[in-house]
N, C-alpha and C positions, 0 to 999 in steps of 0.2 A: 501954690504952696500946697506940701503935701500937710494933711491934719491927721494925729493920731491918736489911737486911740487908748483905751488903759493897758489894752494888749503889747502894745508898741508896734502895732500893722498898719502901715503907710494908709490913707484911706485915698486915694490921689481922685483927680475929679473924671480921670474914667473909669476907676474903681465904682462912683457915686454914679457914674451913669448906668454902667450894668447894673450896678442894685436898681436901679428904678426901673431897667429895662424886664427885670425877672422880676421885682416885684413892686409893679406898680400901684399896688392897692396896699393899704390899711388904714383901713375907717373912711376913705375918701381925700385923705391927705397925700401930698409930695413924701418922698420920703427926704429926712433931715440926713445932712451929712453930719450930724454931730452924734447918732444912734451909735450907740456902744460898739466900739467892733468885736465885741465877744456874740454875740447877735447876730451882727451882719455875717462874719465869719459861719459860723452854725448854718444859716440861712443858703448863702452860697453854696458851702458843703454838700446840705442836703437835697440842696436843686442839682447839684452837678452827680449825687450818688443815684437821685433819678432818672438822671438823663442817662449816665453812661449803662443803668440795666437795664433802661427801654434799647439803650445802642444794643446791648448785647443780646439780648431778646432779638431783635430783627436782625442781628449778624449770624445768629444760631441758625437762624429761618431762612439763609439765605448762603453763608460762606460752606458750612460743612458739609450741603449738599455737593457745591461744587468740587468739595473737597470728595466727599465719598466719591463721586463718578469721575474724578480726577483716580482714585484709589482702585476704584473697579474697574478702570480701561487700562492702569500701568498691570493690572489682577491679569486682566482679560488677556492684553498682550504679549505677558511673561508665558500666561499658558498655552497660548498660539505658540509661540518660541518653542517651548518646549516640547508643543505636538508634532510641530514641524524637525524639531532633531531627534524625536523617535521615531517617525517615520523614517525619515532619511538612514538612519541608523540600523534601522531593521533588515534582514539580511533574506527578507520575503518579497517578492515585490506588490508592492500596493498602488493602486491609479484610479483614477476618478476618469470616466467619457462623458460627455456630452451623449443629446440623443440621435446624432448620426454616427457613435462609436467612435470619434476623435477625442486625444488625449486631451483632458484640461490640467492636468496636475500627475507627476508620476515621480517616487523613491528612485533613487540609483539602483536598487535591485530589479523596477522592472526593467529601466535600460540597460543593465547585464542579463534579461532575460531574450534580448530579442536577438532573432539568428543575427540580421547584420548588426557591425560594432556603430555602438553608441557610446559617446562617451557621458554625458551625465541626459539624469531623467527628464530635465529641460527642454531636452532637444527632444522629445517625443513629443512636445505640445502641438497642437494643431494637427497631427499626424494620425494614422491608421493603423491597423495593424497590415495591411497589404504595401506598408511601405518599408514591411522589416520581416515579413515571413513570406512564403510561397501562398500562391494565389488560392489552391485546394486549402492550406491551413488558414490562411485567413479569412475563409468563406465560412469553413466551422465556427472561428470566432465569432465574425459577425454575426451568421446565424441564431448562437446562443445568447449573445448580448441585446440582439433585437426582441427574442424573446421574452429576453427578463424583461425587460423595458416595458414591453406593451403587455405582460401580462401581470407587472408586478409582482410576480414573485420570485424567489432566490433558486438559484443554481449554486446550490452546496457542493463542494466534494469531488467536482468531475475530474477523472482523471483525463489529461491533456498527453499526448504524445507526440512531441516534437522532434522530426528528423532536421538537423540544420543542414547547411548548404554543404558541410564538409563532409556529413554523411554522419555524424554522430548525435545517438538519439538521446535525445533527457525526456522526462518526464515529472510534469508538474500538476501538483492536485488545487485545481482551481476553484473559489468564489464568487458569484457574482450579484450582487444584490442592489434592486433601485434606486435610485438616489430622490430623495422626496423633498419640495421645497416647503415652506409655511402652512401651504393648503393644504397638502396632503398629493399633489400632481408628482407626477415622475418628470423629473428634468433631468437624466442622467442613468448616471451607474457607477458603481465603488467593486472595484475588483480585490482580488487578495490570492495570491498564489503562495506554490510551496514547493521547491526541486524536493522531489522524492526519490532520483533517479539513483542515488546511493541506499535507500530504502529498497527500489527493484533489484539490484544487483545484489542485496542481502536474499531478498525473497527466493529470487534465480538460485544463487548458492544454495539456499536454504530449501526447495524443491528438490535439487541435482541431489544434493545429500542426502535428502529420505526416499527417490529413488534410487539410491545404491542400496541404501537400508535394507529396501523392500525386495529388490535384486538378489543380493547375500541371504535374505533370510527363506526366498523361495528358490534359490538355485545354486546349483554343485561350484566351491568355488573353484573345482581342478578342470572339469569340462564346461562349465558355463549351463549345462543344463539342468532344467528343474530337478531340485534334489527329490530324495524319496519322499519326504510328507507332503512334497507341493503335489508330486505327480500323481500321489494318491488319492488326493483332493480333487484334481481334473477326472480320474478315472470314477471316482463316486458323483462326481458331478454330471458325467455323460452318460453314467447310467441310469441315473434317474430322469435324462433328458430324454434318452433313448426311449424311456419306457412313456414318456408325455407324448410323443413322436410317434412313437410304435414302428422305431428306425433300431436297426443293428450295429451294435458297437466291437471293434474287430481290438481283443489286447493279445498283445504283443509282449513276449518275455524272451530276450537275449543273451547269451551268458557268450563272453570270447572264448577261445577254444586254444587249452596249455596259456595262459595267460602267464601263470604262475612261471612258467620256465622262461618267457621275456622277463622277469622281477628278477629273476636267480642268475637268469645269464650276463643281462647285459644292465640290471641295476634297478633301483626304483624310479630314479630321475627320466631313463629311457620308456619306464614302463608308463607314468605319466604322459611321455610325448605320443605313443603308441593310444592310450585311453583320449587324449587331446584330439587327436585326429581322425578317430573312430565318431566320437560324438560329429565333428564337423561332415565328416559324411552321412551319420545318422540324418541330421537337420537337411540335407543336401536331395535327403531321397524320400520325403514326407511331405506331406502338403500343406500348406499353409496354415491348416485347423489343427493340425496332429498335434498330439504331443509326445515329446521324447522326453525321460528321465532318467537320470541315473539311481537305479534300484539298491544296487550297494556296489563292490567293489569294481568289479567286472560285467556287471549285471543291468541292461536296461532293459526299462519298461517303456510301452509304446501305445498309446489309446488313439487308434481311428474310427474319428464318428462316422457313421454314416457308412458303414462296410460292411458288405455281405461275406457270405464262410471262400466262395470262390477269389473274389477280390482280395480277403484278408492274404488269403496265401499267395497270393499271386506277389503282392505286395510284400510280403516279408522273404519272399522270393528275390525283388529288388533290391531288398536291404541286406540281403545278407551277399549277394554279390557284390553290392556296393561296398562290403568291408573287405571280401576277400579275393576281389578279380585283379588287384593290383598291390604290390607291399606299401608299407610305409615308410617313408624317409624319417629317419633318426640322425643323431650327432653320430651313432654309434654303424651306419649303414641302413638301408632299407631293410627291412624286418616284415616278412610276411605274418600275416593273425586273419583267421576266420571267425565264422559265429555262427553258434546256433541258437533256434528258435524256437519254442511254444507258442501256438497259436490256438486263440478261444473266441469263439464269437458268439454274443448274449443275443437273443431274441426279442423283438421290437415290443411283443406283450407282458412281458415281465423278463425280472435277470435272480440271479443268483445271489448272495448275500457276496459283499466285496471279499470277504476272507476265504469265502469257497473260490471263488473263479482264480484268486491266486494262487490256492493249493492248487487246484488241476491246470493253470496254464503252466506253473512249474514244475508238474507231472507230466507235459505234454513237454516242456523242456528237456526234461532227463531222456524222454524217449529219443528225443534230435540226440544227445549224447551219445545212446546206448544203441545209434543204430549208426555210430562209427563218429558223428560232430558233422559240421559244416552243412546242416539240415534244418530243414525246416517240419515239425510234427504238428497235426490238428488234435486241439484237446475237445472232448465229447463233454458239453454242459453240462453240468452238475445236476444232479435228479432232484436234489432241491433247493427249488427258484419261489423265490418270494416276488406277490405281484407290485409290482410297480405304483406310484399314487404320485 
């Protein structure tokens, strides 16, 4: 039968046994079941609280660490999954290779970068560039990668030109860095690429546009000969060079005879046809290092480096004959035109001022006009010469 204390809590034999186990001491006497129930409950609850605190301390040292490790593991797995998703989503080729340049990991962009058709980055694993590119190109890639892994030094932003089997050319800006283990030993290579084909195409277009602008800045829009400013620069440059090299330079100034009549009779569009053909014939009759420019409306200035007096007169006659030998075909039919030329030759030891040269060669041109046109006249060098440097 259970005994009850003043608080009405039943003290069974089991509870009593428990009390004796928990409190086997009190003045060396055994615990009596006739204790006041309040005292008994206080002692039991106090002992429970102590045990609970001890258990809590012990558990806090064991299970929280395990929970932290689990949370860390979960966090690392989440970060790894996110990293994989980022690498897979990037449009730039990213890959890892071993010491033999075999793929260990590659994203979809790396698969797309291959010459051969590859469905997934995983299809590259265990293979090398020799499986996907020409042997010549694969050897270049292999040599670069082996150099990076031997030296431990990165290869940064190397421009690689890839000509695919279908003939198309791609450009890839490639960076390759050594892959190190925890001890700092090189165990492979990490590669990142960027397709810059579009950028190269834009650069080519810009270079073409810049050349066109430079050409337009220096050339006459109608005849495509050097314009006045450009041919004068060529003249000044060659005069200075002739002084340094002590070589003569011939300056020829030609003017089409009765060209105004062509414009008046046939109109300016036909006159433009005549000017274009005259320019073509002049260019076809000079050396590849001579300079021909449109000096004015129907005037042409020609600079012939390293050309002495006799040679200059002979070249002038060739140019004159090239223009007048055959009529020029136009929409209005053939038109005959002739050319008068003034010739001046500077000496190698020094040369007059450019303005003086132009004045004298212009006087020789008008002397040719006065002599009946369609002829060449030699100008005497100006008396006021300046020493070259």
